[in-house]
C-alpha positions in Angstrom: 18.7 21.7 6.6 18.5 24.9 8.6 20.6 27.8 7.6 21.9 28.4 11.1 23.8 25.0 11.1 25.7 24.3 14.3 28.2 21.6 15.1 25.8 19.1 16.8 23.8 19.2 13.5 26.9 18.3 11.3 25.8 14.7 11.1 22.4 15.7 9.8 24.1 17.9 7.3 26.3 15.0 6.1 23.2 12.8 6.0 21.6 15.4 3.8 24.5 15.3 1.5 24.4 11.5 1.3 20.7 11.8 0.2 21.6 14.5 -2.3 24.3 12.3 -3.9 22.1 9.3 -3.9 19.2 11.1 -5.5 21.5 12.8 -8.0 22.8 9.4 -9.0 19.3 8.0 -9.3 18.1 11.0 -11.4 21.1 10.9 -13.7 20.8 7.1 -14.2 17.2 7.4 -15.3 17.8 10.5 -17.5 20.9 9.0 -19.1 18.9 5.8 -19.8 16.2 7.9 -21.4 18.8 9.5 -23.7 18.9 13.0 -22.1 21.8 15.3 -22.9 24.3 16.6 -20.4 22.2 19.6 -19.3 19.1 17.4 -19.2 20.7 14.9 -16.9 21.9 17.6 -14.5 18.4 19.2 -14.5 16.7 15.8 -13.6 19.3 15.1 -10.9 18.7 18.5 -9.4 14.9 18.1 -9.4 15.3 14.6 -7.8 17.7 15.8 -5.2 16.2 19.1 -4.0 12.6 19.0 -5.2 11.2 17.4 -2.0 13.2 19.7 0.3 12.1 22.7 -1.6 8.4 21.9 -1.2 9.0 21.1 2.5 10.6 24.5 3.1 7.8 26.3 1.3 5.2 24.4 3.3 6.9 25.2 6.6 7.6 28.8 5.4 11.3 28.5 5.8 13.1 31.2 3.8 15.4 31.5 2.0 15.4 28.0 0.5 18.2 25.8 1.8 20.0 25.4 -1.6 20.0 29.2 -2.2 22.1 29.9 0.8 24.3 26.8 0.6 25.7 26.4 -2.9 27.3 23.1 -1.9 24.0 21.4 -2.8 24.1 22.6 -6.4 27.8 21.9 -6.8 27.6 18.4 -5.3 24.6 17.5 -7.6 26.3 18.9 -10.7 29.6 17.1 -10.0 27.9 13.9 -9.2 25.8 13.9 -12.3 28.8 14.8 -14.6 31.0 12.0 -13.1 28.2 9.5 -13.4 27.5 10.5 -17.0 31.2 9.9 -17.9 31.1 6.4 -16.2 27.6 5.5 -17.1 28.7 2.5 -19.1 29.7 0.8 -15.8 26.1 0.6 -14.7 24.7 -2.3 -16.7 21.8 -3.1 -14.4 20.0 0.2 -14.5 16.9 -0.9 -12.7 18.8 -2.4 -9.7 21.1 0.5 -9.4 18.3 3.0 -9.6 16.3 1.3 -6.9 19.4 1.0 -4.6 20.2 4.7 -4.7 16.6 5.6 -4.6 16.3 3.7 -1.3 19.3 5.5 0.1 17.7 8.8 -0.8 14.4 7.8 0.6 15.9 7.0 4.0 18.2 10.0 4.2 15.6 12.6 3.1 12.9 11.0 5.3 15.1 11.6 8.4 16.0 15.1 7.3 12.4 16.2 6.6 11.2 14.7 9.8 13.9 16.3 11.9 13.4 19.7 10.2 9.7 19.7 11.2 10.4 18.4 14.7 13.0 21.2 15.2 10.3 23.7 14.3 8.0 22.3 17.0 5.6 20.7 14.5 3.3 17.9 15.6 4.4 14.3 15.0 1.8 13.9 12.2 3.1 17.0 10.4 6.7 15.8 11.0 5.9 12.4 9.4 4.3 14.2 6.4 7.3 16.4 6.0 9.6 13.4 6.0 7.4 11.8 3.3 7.3 15.0 1.2 11.1 15.5 1.4 11.7 11.9 0.4 9.2 11.4 -2.5 8.4 14.6 -4.2 11.8 14.9 -6.0 11.5 11.3 -7.3 7.9 11.8 -8.5 9.0 14.9 -10.5 12.0 13.0 -11.8 9.8 10.2 -13.1 7.2 12.6 -14.6 9.9 14.5 -16.5 11.3 11.1 -17.7 7.8 10.0 -18.8 7.7 7.2 -16.2 4.9 6.3 -13.8 6.1 7.5 -10.4 7.6 4.7 -8.4 5.6 5.7 -5.3 2.3 5.2 -7.2 3.0 1.6 -8.3 1.9 -0.2 -5.1 5.5 0.0 -3.8 6.5 -0.2 -0.2 7.8 3.4 -0.3 5.7 5.9 1.6 4.9 3.3 4.2 8.7 2.7 4.7 9.1 6.4 5.5 6.2 6.3 7.9 7.6 3.2 9.6 10.9 5.0 10.2 9.1 8.0 11.7 7.0 5.8 14.0 10.1 4.0 15.1 11.8 7.3 16.0 8.9 8.5 18.1 8.7 5.2 20.0 12.4 5.1 20.7 12.3 8.8 21.7 9.7 7.9 24.4 12.1 5.2 25.6 14.8 7.9 26.1 17.1 6.9 23.2 19.7 9.5 22.3 18.5 11.7 19.4 21.6 11.1 17.3 21.4 7.3 17.7 17.7 7.5 17.1 18.2 9.2 13.7 20.5 6.4 12.5 18.0 3.8 13.7 15.2 5.6 11.8 17.6 5.6 8.7 18.2 1.9 9.0 14.6 1.0 9.4 13.5 2.9 6.3 16.3 1.6 4.2 15.9 -1.9 5.5 12.1 -2.0 4.9 12.5 -0.6 1.4 15.3 -3.1 0.5 13.4 -6.1 2.0 10.3 -5.0 0.0 12.4 -5.1 -3.2 14.1 -8.4 -2.3 10.8 -10.2 -1.4 8.6 -8.3 -3.8 6.3 -6.9 -1.2 3.5 -4.6 -2.4 0.7 -2.8 -0.8 -2.7 -4.2 -1.7 -5.1 -2.2 -3.8 -8.8 -1.8 -3.0 -11.2 -2.8 -5.8 -14.9 -3.2 -5.6 -16.2 -6.4 -7.1 -18.5 -5.9 -10.0 
C-alpha cells in the first residue's frame, strides 16, 4: 500500500490486511508443522506476508517500505501467528488449510501489487509482474526456509492464476467497469482459478525433449 493512504483506498488497505492475515496463517501452519518454535513461526509468517510486497517496493523504488511506516502490518502478523500457534491442534488437515489460505493470499496480494504499479503509471506488463511478485515471493521464501520445494515451482496453476486476474482487470477496464468493482472481480477470478485448479488437479504442462 501507499503511505499517503486516502479514504477511497481504504478497501485496498483492508484487502491488503486480508492478504497479510491469510499469508501469516499459511506461514505459521507450515512452520508449526515443521516443528519451529514460537519465534520461528512468527518469522516465517512475516516473511510470507510481507516478503513479496517488500521486493515490489524495492523494484518500484518506493521508500520507506510500507511496513516500516505502518506498524499495523507487523502487529497483525505477530498476533495472527500467536493465536494460530495456540489453536494449531484444530487444524488437522494441514495441506488443505495451507492451500486455502495460500489461495486467499495469492488473490489479495496480486490485486495489491497490480494496483500499486498501475497507480505509479507503470505499463500493464510491469503491473502484472508486480502483482505476481507481490503474490509469490513471500511464499517462495517461506517454502525455502521450511525446506520445501516452492509451491509455485511444482507445475501448479499459481502464477498463471495471477496473470489471468490481471488480464481480466484490463479487459473490464476497457469496458468501463468501475475500478472498485473491477478489483473485486480480479480478486474473484484469481481465487476461483486457483481453487478450481486444486479441486480438479489442473497442472501446467512441462516441456521435455524426447531422447
